N, C-alpha and C positions, 0 to 999 in steps of 0.2 A: 933700217927700220925694223928688220926681223929681230935684230939684236936687242933693241930698245923694247920691243914687244915681249920678248922672253924675259927681260929683267923686270918689267912690271908684273908679269905673271909670278915670277919667283918671290917678288916683294909682297904681292897680295896673298900668296900661299902662307909666307912666313907670318903675315899679320893674322891670317885666320888661325894659324896654330897657336900663336901667342894669345889670341883671344879665347880659344878654346881651353888652353891651360888655366888662364886667369878664372874663367867660368867654373872649371872643374875644382879648382882650389876653393872658390867661394862656396860652391855647393858642399864641399867636404867640411868646410869650417861650420856651415849652418847644420849639417848633420851631426857633427861632433857636438855641437852646442845642444841640439835637441837631445841626444843621448845623455849628455851630462845633466841636463835639466831633468830628464826622466829619472835618472838615478838618484838624484837629489830628492825629487818628489816622492819616489818610492821609499826612500830612507825616512822621510818625514811621515808618510802614511804609516809605515811599519811601526815607527816610534810612537805615534798616537795610539794605534791599535794595541801595542803591547801595554801602554799606560792604562788603557780603559779595559783590558782583558781581565776578566775576574780571576782571583786567586784560585788555586787548586783546591777542589773539595777535600782532598786528603789532608791538607794542612791549612784550614781556613784561619783567617784572623778573627778575633773577637767580634768585630763589627760585622763580619760576614756570616757568623753562625746564625743558623735558623733559630727562631724564638721557640720553636717546637721541640728543640733538642732536649733530651733528658739531662739531668745533672750528670757530671762526670763521675760522681761517686754518691752513694746513698746519703741522703740528708739526715743529719742527726736529729732525733725526736726531741721536742721540747721536754722539759723537766716533767711536765704533768700529763705527757702523752706517752702511752705504751701499748702497742699493738700485739695482739695475740692471734694465733691460728683460729680460724673459724670457717665452717663449711656452710655455704648458703644453701637453702632449701626452697622448693617451690611452695607458694601459698595455695591454701585450699579454700573453697567457698566461692559461690557465685550468687549475686544479689540483684534484684531488679532495681531497687534504689536503697539509699541509706536510711536508716531509721533517724528520727530527730534526736539529737544529742543535748539540745537545750543548752548550748555553751553561753556563757556570759563573758563580759569583758574582763581581760586579764588572764584568760585561759592560755595554756602553753602546752607544747607537745615536746617531750624528751625521747631522743633515740639513744638507747644504751648500745653503743657499737663496740666492736672488737678493739677499737683504738681509743675508746673513751666516750663519755657522754656529750651529746649535743642537744642543746635545748633552744627552742624558738618560740617567741610569743605569737599567738594567733590573732590575726585581725578579725575578729568576729563581726564587727560592725561593717567592715568593708567588703568582706568575703564570706558572708554567712554560709552559703551552700558548700563552698570549697572547704572551709573549716570544719563544717559538720561531716563532711564526707571522710576527712582525714581522721577525725575523732572516731567516727563509726568504724572504719577499717581498723584503726588501732584497737578498739574493743573487742573486734573479732579475731585478733591475732594475725591480720593479714600481713603486716610487716615484719612479724617475728621471724628471724633466721633468713631475712631477705637481704641480698646484697645491693650495693650501688654499682651498677655495671658500666657506667659511662662517666668519663673524665675528659674535659676539653681544656687544652692548654694554650691554644692559639686563637685569637680573635674574640672568643668568648671563654669565660673562666667559671665553669660550674661543674659540679658533681651530681649526677642524677641518680635518684633512688625510686623504690616503690613499686617496680614491675612485679608481675606474679610469678615470673620464672627468673632463674639466675642469669639467662642470656639476655635479660632486658625486655622480653615480650610477656604478653599476659595481661589481663585486666579483670577487675571483679565483677563485670557484667553491667555496669551503668556508666553514664557519662554526665558531666556536670556543666552547666553553662558558663560562658566567661563572665567574670565579674572583677572589679577593682583593677582594671587595666591601667597601666602607666601611660602618661601623656607623651606623644612623640614630639621630638624636636623639629627643627626646620628641614633636617636631612631625612625625616621619616623614621628615624630610630629612636628608641627610648632608653633611658639610663636605668640599669638595674644595680643599685649600689652594693657594695660588699656587704655580705651578711643577709641579702635578701633571700627569701624563700618563696618560689613561685611554681605553679602547676605546669607540668608539661603537657603537650597536647599534639595531636595529628592534623590540626586544623581548627577553625572556630568551633567553640562550644564542644569540644571533644575530649576535655580533661576528664581524668578518671582517678587513678591512684598514685600516679608518678608525679614526683615534684623534683625541683632541682635546688641546690644550695649555691649561691654565688660567693666565691671566695676572693674575688677582686672585681672592681668596678667593670661592668660589662655593658655594651650597647648591643641591643636586640630590637627587633620589631616590637610594637606595643601590643603584643598578642597573647601574653601569658599572665594568668590571674596571679596577683601577688597576695599571698596568704599570711606572711609573717616576716619576722627579723630575728636572726640568731641572737640570743642574748648570752649564751656561753657555749663553749666548744669550737669557736671558729678556729682555734688553733689546731684543732683535730682535723678540720676540713683542709686547712692550709698544709698541714704535714702530709696528708695524703696526696695533695695535688703536687706538692713539691718533689714527690718520688717519680712524677711523670707517668706516661702511659706504658702499659706492658710491652715488652718486646714482641710478644705473640700478636699484637695488634697490627693490622696492615697500615693503619693511619696513626702515626706517632703524634698527631696534634689532637685525635678524637678517637678514644677507644678504651679499653678495659684498664683501670688503675693498676699500675704495677704493685702498690700496696692495696691489697683488697681491703674494702670497707663494708663490714657486714653488720646489719642491725640485729642485734640479739633480742632486744624487745623495744617495743614502741608504746608509750603511755601518754595520756592526755589528762592534765590537771584542769578541771573546770573552775574558772574563776581565779581570783588572786591567791 
């Protein structure tokens, strides 16, 4: 009996050892499978991440280039555009309100700049107060030797002129109420077409001497009085804009033009 019992114990122990070895092999196979699956998954994730990772900013593709970047080389001036050196000066004079200039339909304003003449018709009927202010300030020499210190090249496309000082600050002492505002679209913005001339402001009814020239269709809030439309010299504005913002500006999308634009004289023709 003792021998039979011993034989059974030996057989049972052998069975347990075999079962343990089979269980260990199964666990090893599952563990290896998980490791392999994890490696494959990691490879897939890394592959997707590499495909979506942006290219190096040191060697961007054309599609990845910022729209605010300056041209890689100076843009050649059109045949009839030639810029000369000019030093802007501060305007003088403070006025409580503009005199009545009695403008009639067909009036126009001409900016004789260091890069050529820019002329825009004045919408006397639609913006009588704004156009009167422009004509008054021009008659006082406010704009003479004043620069256009602001150029925007991303999101909105304008050159701004008419400040009292070369740094873009300063006003003649009066403000003008808003008038002839564009109509907003469903998104709340309004279209200011290429060639539009509109008054700059710091809020409702704060227009004064500054205005901006639109050189490319621009969407803005319907907050700026439209005073006219460029009839000649748009190529001058486009040329200055094409040079981009000055390297000295901290914001290369909105800053001082690389090619200075200085108004040597501003004159208004009353009537056709």
